[in-house]
C-alpha positions in Angstrom: 69.0 74.4 59.5 71.6 76.6 60.3 73.4 79.7 59.7 76.3 80.4 57.6 79.0 82.8 56.5 79.4 82.8 52.8 81.8 84.2 50.6 81.3 84.5 46.9 81.6 86.2 43.7 78.5 87.3 41.4 78.4 87.4 37.9 80.6 90.8 37.3 83.5 88.6 39.5 82.5 90.6 42.6 83.5 89.3 45.9 80.2 89.4 48.1 80.1 88.5 51.7 77.3 87.7 53.9 74.7 85.4 56.3 72.4 82.7 54.8 70.8 79.9 56.6 70.7 76.4 55.2 71.0 72.6 56.2 74.5 71.6 55.4 77.1 74.1 53.7 76.4 71.9 50.5 72.8 73.4 50.5 74.1 76.8 51.1 76.4 76.3 48.1 73.6 74.9 45.8 71.3 78.7 47.3 74.4 80.5 46.0 74.9 78.9 42.7 70.8 79.5 42.3 71.3 82.8 42.9 74.0 82.8 39.9 76.9 83.5 42.1 79.8 81.5 42.7 80.4 80.4 46.4 84.4 80.6 47.2 84.2 79.9 51.1 80.9 78.3 53.3 81.6 78.1 56.9 79.0 77.2 59.9 78.8 80.0 62.3 78.7 77.7 65.1 82.1 75.9 63.8 83.5 79.5 63.4 83.2 80.5 66.7 84.4 77.2 68.0 87.4 77.4 66.2 87.6 81.2 67.4 87.5 80.1 71.2 90.6 77.7 70.6 93.3 80.4 68.8 93.7 83.6 70.3 91.8 86.6 69.5 91.3 90.3 71.0 87.7 90.6 70.6 86.3 87.3 73.0 82.7 87.5 73.0 80.2 89.8 72.4 81.0 93.0 74.5 79.1 93.7 77.4 77.5 97.1 76.0 75.8 94.9 72.8 74.5 92.1 75.5 72.4 94.8 77.2 70.6 96.1 73.9 70.0 93.3 72.6 68.8 91.3 75.5 66.9 94.2 76.2 65.2 93.9 72.8 64.8 90.2 73.0 62.4 90.5 76.5 60.5 93.1 74.8 59.8 90.8 71.6 59.2 88.1 74.1 56.8 89.7 76.2 55.2 91.1 73.1 53.9 87.5 72.0 56.6 87.2 69.1 57.8 83.7 68.8 61.1 82.9 70.0 62.5 82.1 66.2 60.7 85.4 65.0 62.2 87.4 67.8 65.5 86.5 67.3 65.5 87.1 63.5 64.3 91.0 64.1 67.5 91.3 66.8 69.9 89.9 64.7 68.5 92.2 61.7 68.3 95.5 63.6 72.0 94.1 64.7 74.5 96.3 63.6 78.1 94.2 64.0 78.6 91.3 62.2 79.8 89.3 64.2 77.0 89.6 66.6 73.8 89.3 63.7 75.7 85.8 62.9 75.7 84.8 66.7 72.4 85.4 66.8 71.5 83.4 63.8 73.6 80.6 64.8 71.3 80.9 68.1 68.2 81.0 66.3 69.0 78.1 64.1 69.2 75.6 66.9 66.2 77.0 68.1 64.4 76.4 64.8 66.4 72.5 64.9 64.5 72.1 68.0 66.7 72.9 70.9 66.2 74.8 73.7 67.0 78.8 74.0 69.9 77.9 76.6 71.0 75.0 74.5 71.5 77.6 71.3 72.9 79.8 73.5 75.4 76.9 74.6 76.6 76.8 71.2 78.9 80.3 71.8 80.1 80.2 75.6 82.5 83.5 75.4 79.3 85.2 73.5 77.0 84.3 76.4 78.3 83.5 79.9 77.3 80.9 82.4 75.4 83.1 84.2 72.8 84.0 81.4 72.9 80.3 79.8 71.6 79.0 83.0 68.8 82.0 83.9 67.5 82.1 80.5 67.4 77.6 81.1 65.5 78.0 84.2 63.4 80.7 82.9 62.2 78.1 80.0 61.9 75.1 82.1 59.5 77.6 84.6 57.8 79.1 81.4 58.6 82.1 82.5 61.0 83.0 79.6 59.6 86.8 79.2 60.1 87.8 82.8 63.3 86.3 83.2 64.5 88.0 80.2 63.2 91.3 81.3 65.3 90.5 84.7 68.6 89.5 82.4 68.1 93.0 80.3 67.6 95.1 83.9 70.9 93.4 85.3 73.4 93.5 82.2 72.1 97.1 81.8 73.2 97.4 85.7 76.2 95.9 85.6 77.0 97.8 81.9 76.6 101.1 84.1 78.5 100.5 86.8 81.4 99.5 84.8 80.8 102.7 82.2 81.0 104.7 85.6 84.4 102.8 86.6 85.7 103.6 82.9 84.3 107.1 82.7 86.2 108.1 86.5 89.5 106.9 85.0 89.7 108.4 81.8 90.5 111.7 82.9 93.1 110.9 85.3 95.3 108.8 82.4 94.7 111.3 79.7 95.7 113.8 82.6 99.0 112.0 83.3 99.7 111.2 79.9 99.9 114.3 79.1 101.9 115.0 82.2 104.4 112.7 80.5 104.5 113.9 77.5 105.0 117.4 78.0 107.9 117.4 80.4 109.4 114.5 78.4 109.3 116.7 75.5 110.8 119.8 77.1 113.7 117.4 79.3 114.7 116.4 75.4 114.1 119.0 73.3 113.7 122.5 75.1 116.1 122.2 78.2 119.0 121.4 76.1 118.8 124.7 74.3 118.1 126.8 77.0 120.8 125.5 79.4 123.7 124.9 77.1 124.4 128.4 77.4 125.5 128.0 80.6 127.6 125.0 80.0 130.9 127.2 79.5 130.6 129.5 82.3 133.8 129.3 84.8 131.5 129.1 87.6 129.6 126.0 89.1 126.4 125.7 87.9 123.1 125.4 90.8 122.9 121.7 91.9 119.3 121.8 90.3 120.2 123.0 86.8 123.1 120.1 86.9 120.6 117.8 88.2 118.1 118.6 84.9 121.0 118.7 82.4 122.0 115.0 83.6 117.9 113.9 83.4 117.8 115.3 79.8 120.5 114.1 78.6 120.1 110.4 79.6 117.3 111.2 78.1 118.0 112.0 75.2 121.2 109.0 75.0 119.2 106.7 76.9 115.2 106.9 75.5 115.4 103.8 73.7 116.6 101.4 76.4 114.6 103.5 78.4 111.1 102.9 76.7 111.9 98.9 76.0 112.9 98.8 80.0 109.5 99.8 80.9 107.5 97.6 78.4 109.7 95.0 80.4 108.7 96.2 83.5 105.0 96.1 82.3 104.8 93.0 80.5 106.8 91.2 83.8 104.4 92.5 86.0 101.4 91.3 83.6 102.9 87.5 83.5 103.6 87.9 87.2 99.6 88.8 87.9 98.5 85.8 85.5 100.2 83.4 87.7 98.3 81.8 90.5 100.1 82.6 93.7 101.0 86.3 93.0 97.5 86.8 91.9 96.5 85.6 94.5 98.8 87.9 96.9 97.9 91.0 95.3 94.0 90.5 95.5 94.5 89.7 99.1 97.3 93.1 99.1 94.2 95.0 97.2 91.4 93.8 100.2 94.1 95.4 103.1 94.2 98.8 101.8 92.4 101.5 103.4 90.6 102.8 99.8 91.4 100.3 97.2 89.6 97.2 99.5 86.6 99.5 99.7 86.8 100.0 96.7 87.1 96.0 95.8 84.9 95.0 98.1 82.3 97.3 96.9 82.3 96.1 93.1 82.7 92.5 94.1 80.1 92.4 96.4 77.7 94.2 93.8 78.5 91.6 90.7 77.6 89.1 93.3 74.7 90.1 94.9 72.9 91.3 91.5 74.1 88.1 90.0 72.7 85.7 93.0 69.7 87.9 92.9 68.8 87.4 89.2 69.5 83.3 89.6 67.6 83.0 92.8 64.6 85.1 91.3 65.0 82.7 88.1 64.9 79.9 89.6 68.0 78.8 89.4 68.7 76.2 92.5 70.6 78.1 95.3 73.8 75.9 95.1 74.0 76.3 91.4 73.5 79.8 91.7 75.9 80.7 94.2 79.1 78.4 92.3 77.6 80.6 88.9 77.7 83.8 91.0 81.0 83.2 92.6 82.6 83.5 89.0 81.4 87.2 88.5 83.9 88.1 91.1 87.2 89.4 90.0 88.8 89.4 93.6 90.2 85.7 94.2 90.0 85.7 97.9 86.3 86.6 97.8 85.2 84.1 95.3 87.1 81.8 97.7 85.1 83.1 100.4 81.5 82.3 98.4 82.8 79.1 97.3 83.6 78.0 100.6 80.3 79.0 101.9 78.4 76.8 98.8 79.9 74.1 100.9 78.6 75.3 104.3 75.3 76.0 102.4 75.5 72.4 101.0 75.4 71.2 104.6 72.6 72.8 106.1 74.3 76.2 106.6 72.5 79.5 106.0 74.0 81.6 103.4 74.5 84.7 105.9 76.2 82.7 108.3 78.4 81.0 105.4 79.2 84.2 104.2 80.1 85.8 107.4 83.1 83.7 108.3 85.0 84.9 106.0 85.1 88.3 106.9 85.2 90.1 103.4 81.8 91.1 102.7 80.2 94.2 104.4 78.3 93.4 107.6 76.1 95.4 105.5 75.4 92.3 102.9 75.3 89.4 105.8 72.4 91.4 107.5 70.1 92.0 104.4 70.6 88.3 103.5 70.0 87.1 106.6 67.1 89.2 106.9 65.9 88.0 103.3 66.4 84.5 104.7 64.5 84.7 107.7 61.6 86.9 106.0 61.7 84.3 102.7 62.7 87.7 100.5 66.1 86.3 99.8 65.9 88.0 96.3 64.9 91.4 97.6 67.4 91.4 99.9 69.6 90.7 97.3 68.8 93.1 94.5 68.4 95.6 97.9 72.5 95.3 99.0 73.5 95.3 95.4 71.9 99.1 95.0 73.1 99.9 98.0 76.9 98.7 97.2 76.2 100.5 93.5 75.9 103.6 95.3 78.7 103.6 97.9 80.7 102.5 94.8 79.3 105.5 92.7 79.8 108.1 95.5 83.4 106.6 96.6 84.7 107.0 92.7 83.2 110.4 92.4 84.9 111.6 96.0 88.3 110.1 94.9 87.8 111.4 91.4 87.1 115.3 93.3 90.5 114.4 95.1 92.6 113.1 92.3 91.9 115.7 90.0 93.7 119.0 92.0 96.0 116.4 93.3 97.4 115.4 89.4 97.1 118.9 88.5 99.1 120.0 91.3 102.2 117.6 91.3 102.4 118.5 87.2 102.6 121.9 88.1 105.5 121.1 90.4 107.3 119.4 88.0 107.1 121.9 85.5 107.9 124.5 88.4 111.4 122.8 89.6 112.3 122.4 85.5 111.7 126.2 85.4 113.7 126.9 88.9 116.2 124.7 86.9 116.5 127.5 84.4 116.4 130.4 86.4 118.6 130.0 88.8 121.4 130.1 87.1 119.9 133.9 85.4 120.1 134.9 88.9 123.7 134.2 89.2 124.5 135.1 86.4 127.1 137.7 87.3 128.8 135.0 89.3 128.7 132.6 86.7 130.7 135.1 84.2 133.5 135.2 87.2 
């Protein structure tokens, strides 16, 4: 039995959409006819998601926030002793997002057919990443799925919290810069020309700052469309260039070399890696598979390559700490804690402690940078506005000379 999305017409001719479970599309159509509805379109959820993965889509899967919520709900219901298929149905019914609900019902249909939960999640790889599926599979094999789901819930919530922290920290600076550009552009395009036009017919020569302001204003008014196209083309060219492996790798390597962004990049990626490796190791996933999966959550390519190279050394018998230390890309604190965990048999605990430490350090660094950036942006915006005001006031101060 599978989950199907349908579009049908009721006896009054009104279109109705929804989800329904059935064996085949033909069976679903018959169910709709028994309900006195005329089926127009019936699509299996799994097939629709598979087709969506092969085409361009603005939304590729379930958001991290939704994944954190449904994982916590599923873990709570599983720990209460509710059968898995009933827990999936309950979580689906409580979800307000139609696509997420259809995906959960699709997973439930696979479970009811006799497949494991990991196999059901595997039907929707864009919604459930490899880390998620591998951890669930390890929990099912060990017979501790409820415990593993609880760990996954903690992991997804912690990752979502870190991402939200970074996003929130960037909202104010971006809004401030956007507003500054909008105000300055408006002044140069509309206000400045009206004010300085009274001086254009003056016999004397205008101050250099005023002439520069008039030239800038004229350029913006006459070439604003070309300027917007050029900026959009430049942004697209940079984005396209950073999609290529060589330039992208060079850019990521440059980020690691710079003092502030290097520390921030190392901290964020180290926190993601150690948190992921901790949850995988604690769920019973083999360490080599865990290293391979954990490497995929690292966005910085040189650091990801370092983990992949470390997994090869671990395969040959080397320790995890020494293998990771060879690249010199990870913080020394992480290496020492992992070495301590390997020696004392508490690798999972030390990985989790490393993740907590790195997340606190990243949070503190973001707060410090934000505290410096906000007043700096205000000062820069004030300096630009003051320059415009001076360019307008200087001819007024020299009005007598200009009249002569």
